[in-house]
C-alpha atoms as a printed R data frame, in Angstrom:
    type eleno elety resid chain resno       x       y       z
1   ATOM     1    CA   MET     A     1 117.274   9.855 101.965
2   ATOM     2    CA   ALA     A     2 115.768   9.065 105.007
3   ATOM     3    CA   ASP     A     3 111.935   7.968 104.493
4   ATOM     4    CA   THR     A     4 109.176  10.365 106.008
5   ATOM     5    CA   GLN     A     5 108.534   8.744 109.280
6   ATOM     6    CA   SER     A     6 112.396   8.830 110.029
7   ATOM     7    CA   LYS     A     7 112.605  12.249 108.925
8   ATOM     8    CA   SER     A     8 109.652  13.568 111.476
9   ATOM     9    CA   ARG     A     9 112.455  12.271 114.220
10  ATOM    10    CA   PRO     A    10 115.551  14.379 114.616
11  ATOM    11    CA   THR     A    11 119.068  12.281 112.877
12  ATOM    12    CA   ILE     A    12 122.207  12.250 114.558
13  ATOM    13    CA   LEU     A    13 125.108  10.357 113.093
14  ATOM    14    CA   LEU     A    14 128.126   9.516 115.549
15  ATOM    15    CA   ASP     A    15 131.662   9.737 113.636
16  ATOM    16    CA   THR     A    16 134.280   7.130 114.926
17  ATOM    17    CA   ASN     A    17 135.795   8.458 117.808
18  ATOM    18    CA   ALA     A    18 132.837   9.286 119.385
19  ATOM    19    CA   LEU     A    19 131.854   5.756 119.502
20  ATOM    20    CA   HIS     A    20 135.367   4.550 120.835
21  ATOM    21    CA   TYR     A    21 135.098   7.141 123.070
22  ATOM    22    CA   MET     A    22 131.815   6.135 124.883
23  ATOM    23    CA   ASN     A    23 133.068   2.625 124.686
24  ATOM    24    CA   SER     A    24 136.176   3.203 126.400
25  ATOM    25    CA   TYR     A    25 135.242   5.215 128.746
26  ATOM    26    CA   LEU     A    26 132.103   2.582 129.378
27  ATOM    27    CA   ARG     A    27 135.062   0.494 130.660
28  ATOM    28    CA   TRP     A    28 136.500   2.426 132.804
29  ATOM    29    CA   ALA     A    29 133.287   3.590 134.759
30  ATOM    30    CA   GLU     A    30 132.299  -0.015 135.382
31  ATOM    31    CA   LYS     A    31 135.946  -0.634 137.026
32  ATOM    32    CA   LYS     A    32 136.227   2.292 138.717
33  ATOM    33    CA   ASN     A    33 131.681   2.673 139.682
34  ATOM    34    CA   LEU     A    34 131.832   5.939 137.831
35  ATOM    35    CA   PRO     A    35 128.259   7.009 135.599
36  ATOM    36    CA   PRO     A    36 125.949   5.655 134.342
37  ATOM    37    CA   PHE     A    37 127.331   1.960 136.501
38  ATOM    38    CA   HIS     A    38 126.873   5.467 139.794
39  ATOM    39    CA   SER     A    39 124.947   8.030 140.185
40  ATOM    40    CA   ALA     A    40 125.692  10.342 143.144
41  ATOM    41    CA   VAL     A    41 128.996  12.044 142.182
42  ATOM    42    CA   THR     A    42 130.211  15.135 139.774
43  ATOM    43    CA   PHE     A    43 131.461  15.639 136.107
44  ATOM    44    CA   LYS     A    44 134.679  17.196 138.283
45  ATOM    45    CA   GLN     A    45 134.496  14.105 140.399
46  ATOM    46    CA   VAL     A    46 134.600  11.867 137.571
47  ATOM    47    CA   ARG     A    47 137.591  13.792 135.518
48  ATOM    48    CA   ASP     A    48 139.410  13.562 138.120
49  ATOM    49    CA   THR     A    49 138.998  10.360 139.239
50  ATOM    50    CA   LEU     A    50 140.584   9.257 136.202
51  ATOM    51    CA   ARG     A    51 143.345  11.586 136.119
52  ATOM    52    CA   ARG     A    52 144.119   9.416 139.044
53  ATOM    53    CA   TYR     A    53 144.920   6.314 136.442
54  ATOM    54    CA   MET     A    54 146.058   8.209 133.266
55  ATOM    55    CA   PRO     A    55 147.276  11.539 131.482
56  ATOM    56    CA   GLY     A    56 145.497  14.896 131.377
57  ATOM    57    CA   SER     A    57 145.127  14.702 127.467
58  ATOM    58    CA   ILE     A    58 143.376  10.583 127.211
59  ATOM    59    CA   VAL     A    59 141.096  12.048 130.275
60  ATOM    60    CA   LYS     A    60 139.594  14.783 127.868
61  ATOM    61    CA   MET     A    61 138.888  12.017 125.052
62  ATOM    62    CA   LEU     A    62 137.304  10.292 127.871
63  ATOM    63    CA   LEU     A    63 135.182  12.781 129.602
64  ATOM    64    CA   GLN     A    64 133.780  13.141 124.960
65  ATOM    65    CA   GLY     A    65 133.159  10.304 125.841
66  ATOM    66    CA   VAL     A    66 131.148  10.789 128.889
67  ATOM    67    CA   LYS     A    67 129.306  13.635 127.254
68  ATOM    68    CA   THR     A    68 128.579  11.536 124.196
69  ATOM    69    CA   LEU     A    69 126.302   9.466 126.168
70  ATOM    70    CA   ALA     A    70 124.614  12.248 128.674
71  ATOM    71    CA   PHE     A    71 123.659  13.761 125.267
72  ATOM    72    CA   LEU     A    72 122.846  10.486 123.774
73  ATOM    73    CA   GLU     A    73 120.211   9.783 126.136
74  ATOM    74    CA   GLN     A    74 118.617  13.335 127.332
75  ATOM    75    CA   GLN     A    75 117.978  13.239 122.943
76  ATOM    76    CA   VAL     A    76 116.395  10.219 123.613
77  ATOM    77    CA   ASP     A    77 114.053  10.874 126.482
78  ATOM    78    CA   GLN     A    78 113.072  14.136 124.539
79  ATOM    79    CA   HIS     A    79 113.204  13.354 121.118
80  ATOM    80    CA   ASP     A    80 113.407   9.905 120.080
81  ATOM    81    CA   PRO     A    81 115.885  10.715 117.213
82  ATOM    82    CA   VAL     A    82 116.973   8.048 114.588
83  ATOM    83    CA   ILE     A    83 121.002   7.387 115.641
84  ATOM    84    CA   TYR     A    84 123.559   6.523 113.020
85  ATOM    85    CA   THR     A    85 126.966   5.332 112.420
86  ATOM    86    CA   SER     A    86 128.477   3.990 109.259
87  ATOM    87    CA   ARG     A    87 129.890   0.610 108.600
88  ATOM    88    CA   PHE     A    88 133.399   1.923 108.511
89  ATOM    89    CA   ALA     A    89 132.800   3.291 111.831
90  ATOM    90    CA   LYS     A    90 133.190  -0.164 112.734
91  ATOM    91    CA   ALA     A    91 136.292  -1.244 110.803
92  ATOM    92    CA   GLU     A    92 138.107   1.697 112.095
93  ATOM    93    CA   VAL     A    93 137.235   0.529 115.762
94  ATOM    94    CA   ILE     A    94 137.737  -2.878 115.266
95  ATOM    95    CA   TYR     A    95 141.267  -2.469 112.937
96  ATOM    96    CA   GLY     A    96 142.543   0.145 115.847
97  ATOM    97    CA   VAL     A    97 141.561  -2.867 118.788
98  ATOM    98    CA   LEU     A    98 143.698  -5.397 116.913
99  ATOM    99    CA   GLU     A    99 146.321  -3.397 116.161
100 ATOM   100    CA   GLY     A   100 146.883  -2.376 119.375
101 ATOM   101    CA   GLN     A   101 146.709  -5.703 120.891
102 ATOM   102    CA   ALA     A   102 149.479  -6.791 118.115
103 ATOM   103    CA   HIS     A   103 151.598  -3.953 119.589
104 ATOM   104    CA   ALA     A   104 151.100  -4.648 123.218
105 ATOM   105    CA   ARG     A   105 152.118  -8.432 122.491
106 ATOM   106    CA   MET     A   106 155.611  -7.186 120.116
107 ATOM   107    CA   ALA     A   107 156.476  -4.662 123.246
108 ATOM   108    CA   ARG     A   108 156.403  -7.396 125.851
109 ATOM   109    CA   GLU     A   109 158.060  -9.178 123.966
110 ATOM   110    CA   GLY     A   110 160.668  -6.622 123.215
111 ATOM   111    CA   LEU     A   111 160.069  -5.482 119.553
112 ATOM   112    CA   PRO     A   112 160.514  -1.899 121.004
113 ATOM   113    CA   TYR     A   113 158.498   0.595 118.888
114 ATOM   114    CA   ARG     A   114 160.793   2.350 116.744
115 ATOM   115    CA   MET     A   115 162.241  -0.949 115.711
116 ATOM   116    CA   ARG     A   116 158.201  -1.818 115.259
117 ATOM   117    CA   GLN     A   117 157.719   1.196 112.988
118 ATOM   118    CA   ARG     A   118 160.931   1.006 110.928
119 ATOM   119    CA   SER     A   119 160.284  -2.498 110.073
120 ATOM   120    CA   GLY     A   120 158.506  -1.409 106.363
121 ATOM   121    CA   VAL     A   121 155.912  -4.904 106.113
122 ATOM   122    CA   LEU     A   122 154.143  -3.082 109.143
123 ATOM   123    CA   SER     A   123 150.835  -4.888 108.680
124 ATOM   124    CA   GLU     A   124 152.374  -7.690 107.883
125 ATOM   125    CA   LEU     A   125 153.897  -7.298 111.437
126 ATOM   126    CA   VAL     A   126 150.774  -7.185 112.873
127 ATOM   127    CA   SER     A   127 149.022  -9.546 111.676
128 ATOM   128    CA   MET     A   128 151.239 -12.090 112.815
129 ATOM   129    CA   TYR     A   129 150.816 -11.269 116.251
130 ATOM   130    CA   LEU     A   130 146.992 -11.871 116.337
131 ATOM   131    CA   GLU     A   131 145.130 -15.045 116.685
132 ATOM   132    CA   SER     A   132 141.724 -16.219 115.232
133 ATOM   133    CA   GLN     A   133 139.985 -15.497 118.919
134 ATOM   134    CA   ASP     A   134 141.630 -11.469 118.490
135 ATOM   135    CA   TYR     A   135 138.838 -11.178 115.667
136 ATOM   136    CA   GLN     A   136 136.317 -13.579 116.954
137 ATOM   137    CA   GLN     A   137 137.035 -10.897 120.829
138 ATOM   138    CA   VAL     A   138 136.755  -7.714 119.062
139 ATOM   139    CA   ILE     A   139 133.549  -8.447 117.170
140 ATOM   140    CA   LYS     A   140 131.950  -9.789 120.747
141 ATOM   141    CA   GLU     A   141 132.711  -7.309 121.940
142 ATOM   142    CA   TRP     A   142 131.309  -4.687 119.354
143 ATOM   143    CA   ASP     A   143 128.001  -6.035 119.448
144 ATOM   144    CA   ASN     A   144 128.051  -6.401 123.186
145 ATOM   145    CA   PHE     A   145 129.144  -2.282 123.356
146 ATOM   146    CA   LEU     A   146 126.031  -1.743 120.849
147 ATOM   147    CA   ASN     A   147 123.423  -4.060 123.434
148 ATOM   148    CA   ARG     A   148 124.412  -2.939 126.261
149 ATOM   149    CA   LEU     A   149 124.094   1.177 124.895
150 ATOM   150    CA   GLU     A   150 120.283  -0.087 123.522
151 ATOM   151    CA   ASN     A   151 119.170  -2.159 126.359
152 ATOM   152    CA   GLU     A   152 120.491  -0.302 129.067
153 ATOM   153    CA   GLY     A   153 120.989   3.648 127.818
154 ATOM   154    CA   GLY     A   154 118.024   3.331 124.769
155 ATOM   155    CA   ILE     A   155 120.037   4.231 122.240
156 ATOM   156    CA   ALA     A   156 120.309   2.365 119.165
157 ATOM   157    CA   VAL     A   157 122.350   2.950 117.029
158 ATOM   158    CA   LEU     A   158 122.012   1.883 113.533
159 ATOM   159    CA   TYR     A   159 124.020   1.555 110.251
160 ATOM   160    CA   VAL     A   160 123.817   3.723 107.351
161 ATOM   161    CA   GLU     A   161 124.854   1.365 105.259
162 ATOM   162    CA   ASP     A   162 121.712  -0.815 106.113
163 ATOM   163    CA   ALA     A   163 119.236   1.306 105.357
164 ATOM   164    CA   GLU     A   164 120.415   3.668 102.017
165 ATOM   165    CA   ASP     A   165 122.046   1.952  98.825
166 ATOM   166    CA   PHE     A   166 125.882   2.402  98.796
167 ATOM   167    CA   SER     A   167 125.573   3.670  95.468
168 ATOM   168    CA   ARG     A   168 123.959   6.608  96.656
169 ATOM   169    CA   ILE     A   169 126.586   7.502  99.697
170 ATOM   170    CA   ALA     A   170 129.117   7.038  97.467
171 ATOM   171    CA   GLU     A   171 128.361   9.277  94.579
172 ATOM   172    CA   VAL     A   172 128.007  11.995  97.446
173 ATOM   173    CA   ALA     A   173 131.080  11.060  99.310
174 ATOM   174    CA   GLU     A   174 132.870  11.583  95.871
175 ATOM   175    CA   PHE     A   175 131.773  14.959  94.835
176 ATOM   176    CA   LEU     A   176 133.084  15.761  98.036
177 ATOM   177    CA   GLN     A   177 136.324  14.438  97.892
178 ATOM   178    CA   SER     A   178 135.970  15.967  94.445
179 ATOM   179    CA   ARG     A   179 135.886  19.713  95.580
180 ATOM   180    CA   ILE     A   180 137.536  19.645  99.532
181 ATOM   181    CA   PHE     A   181 140.270  17.939 101.298
182 ATOM   182    CA   MET     A   182 139.061  15.654 103.346
183 ATOM   183    CA   ASP     A   183 140.656  11.750 105.070
184 ATOM   184    CA   VAL     A   184 138.618   9.352 102.998
185 ATOM   185    CA   ILE     A   185 136.483   8.179 105.482
186 ATOM   186    CA   ASP     A   186 136.024  11.138 106.929
187 ATOM   187    CA   GLY     A   187 133.976  12.417 103.568
188 ATOM   188    CA   TRP     A   188 131.865   8.801 104.143
189 ATOM   189    CA   MET     A   189 131.042   9.915 107.012
190 ATOM   190    CA   TYR     A   190 129.771  13.521 106.175
191 ATOM   191    CA   ALA     A   191 127.746  11.591 103.085
192 ATOM   192    CA   CYS     A   192 126.837   9.125 105.477
193 ATOM   193    CA   ALA     A   193 124.585  12.391 107.304
194 ATOM   194    CA   LEU     A   194 123.943  14.096 103.954
195 ATOM   195    CA   VAL     A   195 121.892  10.948 102.353
196 ATOM   196    CA   MET     A   196 120.271  10.232 105.696
197 ATOM   197    CA   GLN     A   197 119.266  14.358 106.430
198 ATOM   198    CA   ALA     A   198 121.211  13.774 109.755
199 ATOM   199    CA   GLU     A   199 120.940  17.659 111.618
200 ATOM   200    CA   ARG     A   200 124.172  16.666 113.790
201 ATOM   201    CA   ILE     A   201 127.299  14.736 113.872
202 ATOM   202    CA   ILE     A   202 128.796  13.896 116.890
203 ATOM   203    CA   THR     A   203 132.871  13.874 116.310
204 ATOM   204    CA   PHE     A   204 135.916  14.949 118.215
205 ATOM   205    CA   ASP     A   205 137.959  15.914 114.988
206 ATOM   206    CA   GLY     A   206 138.759  19.089 114.998
207 ATOM   207    CA   TYR     A   207 139.674  19.551 110.825
208 ATOM   208    CA   PHE     A   208 136.098  17.158 109.958
209 ATOM   209    CA   LYS     A   209 134.479  19.565 112.764
210 ATOM   210    CA   ARG     A   210 135.782  22.717 111.123
211 ATOM   211    CA   VAL     A   211 134.913  21.418 107.444
212 ATOM   212    CA   ILE     A   212 131.576  20.252 108.268
213 ATOM   213    CA   ASN     A   213 130.199  23.061 110.557
214 ATOM   214    CA   ARG     A   214 131.646  26.064 107.398
215 ATOM   215    CA   LEU     A   215 129.431  24.096 104.558
216 ATOM   216    CA   HIS     A   216 126.763  24.589 108.040
217 ATOM   217    CA   ASN     A   217 127.629  28.304 107.780
218 ATOM   218    CA   PRO     A   218 129.812  29.575 105.394
219 ATOM   219    CA   GLN     A   219 129.868  32.881 107.237
220 ATOM   220    CA   GLY     A   220 130.480  35.036 104.605
221 ATOM   221    CA   GLU     A   221 133.500  33.063 103.049
222 ATOM   222    CA   SER     A   222 132.975  32.904  99.350
223 ATOM   223    CA   ASP     A   223 134.292  30.393  98.624
224 ATOM   224    CA   TRP     A   224 132.652  28.134 101.482
225 ATOM   225    CA   GLN     A   225 129.385  29.643 100.240
226 ATOM   226    CA   GLN     A   226 129.883  28.530  96.399
227 ATOM   227    CA   LEU     A   227 130.660  24.923  98.006
228 ATOM   228    CA   GLN     A   228 127.683  25.009 100.435
229 ATOM   229    CA   SER     A   229 125.550  26.541  97.294
230 ATOM   230    CA   ASP     A   230 127.295  23.702  94.960
231 ATOM   231    CA   LEU     A   231 126.207  20.813  97.065
232 ATOM   232    CA   GLN     A   232 122.746  21.510  98.050
233 ATOM   233    CA   ASN     A   233 122.195  21.791  94.323
234 ATOM   234    CA   MET     A   234 123.371  18.334  93.987
235 ATOM   235    CA   LEU     A   235 121.411  17.530  96.712
236 ATOM   236    CA   LYS     A   236 118.401  18.583  95.086
237 ATOM   237    CA   GLU     A   237 118.971  17.092  92.123
238 ATOM   238    CA   ARG     A   238 119.255  13.732  93.379
239 ATOM   239    CA   PHE     A   239 117.000  13.876  96.178
240 ATOM   240    CA   PRO     A   240 113.638  14.804  97.565
241 ATOM   241    CA   GLY     A   241 113.332  17.561  98.964
242 ATOM   242    CA   ASP     A   242 115.188  20.421 100.691
243 ATOM   243    CA   PRO     A   243 118.537  19.203 101.865
244 ATOM   244    CA   THR     A   244 119.861  19.781 105.109
245 ATOM   245    CA   LEU     A   245 123.530  20.420 105.655
246 ATOM   246    CA   PRO     A   246 124.784  19.309 109.401
247 ATOM   247    CA   ASN     A   247 126.411  21.095 111.920
248 ATOM   248    CA   VAL     A   248 128.566  19.928 115.098
249 ATOM   249    CA   GLU     A   249 128.026  21.470 118.413
250 ATOM   250    CA   ASP     A   250 130.310  21.127 122.216
251 ATOM   251    CA   LEU     A   251 128.816  19.066 124.569
252 ATOM   252    CA   ALA     A   252 127.775  19.929 127.619
253 ATOM   253    CA   GLN     A   253 129.475  18.722 131.028
254 ATOM   254    CA   THR     A   254 126.576  16.355 131.413
255 ATOM   255    CA   LEU     A   255 126.692  13.170 133.167
256 ATOM   256    CA   PRO     A   256 124.689   9.920 131.488
257 ATOM   257    CA   LYS     A   257 121.270   9.172 133.506
258 ATOM   258    CA   PRO     A   258 122.312   5.726 135.739
259 ATOM   259    CA   TRP     A   259 121.526   2.078 134.297
């Protein structure tokens, strides 16, 4: 688990969608001169500006990125937290960007969505529409994103797998998967949070959020109480100290500080 120095500071884990939404919002914010690249606006003005360019469902996701940025800045200013994500989150982001790039090219060449979905070998088809520079570009963009967070926002994001033994994370993930139905990557992300003793996970996945918060507080439900007890006992047997089960809280409608 997190060392003594880290545990004296709050620990936060970022899910893949939190990273996606922050990164996507920053792209739009820079184009449209929105926070953190401009400060003299309100949250409503940011929302209304984004709504002029895209559907409300997408705007909602970008606004989650806004709130995540603002929350992390606030935490850095007030509490000096340790902020983690997983290398699997990085892999998910890279996969999503590359897949989107390939589908955009296929659409421009007259391969409609239904044809692509019915191809039977969609991954092979996607790979045919990617070039070597696409892979180089997406890695560069990811590194630039993390560097920008740290250098301009003061938000340093670390990888759990660089700080903790892979096998210990896998052991916790396998324990979870054998008792709770979870997406494989969600199970890994939650295991990362447990091993690093994160107090908080930032995610916008509804089902994942419900699982996390039910384990944190079963609210008198016997099945969840048993799962919570089993999980705490497993953690106590394998790791020192009193285990922390993280939760997910809604973020305030706050704008990030100007960079």
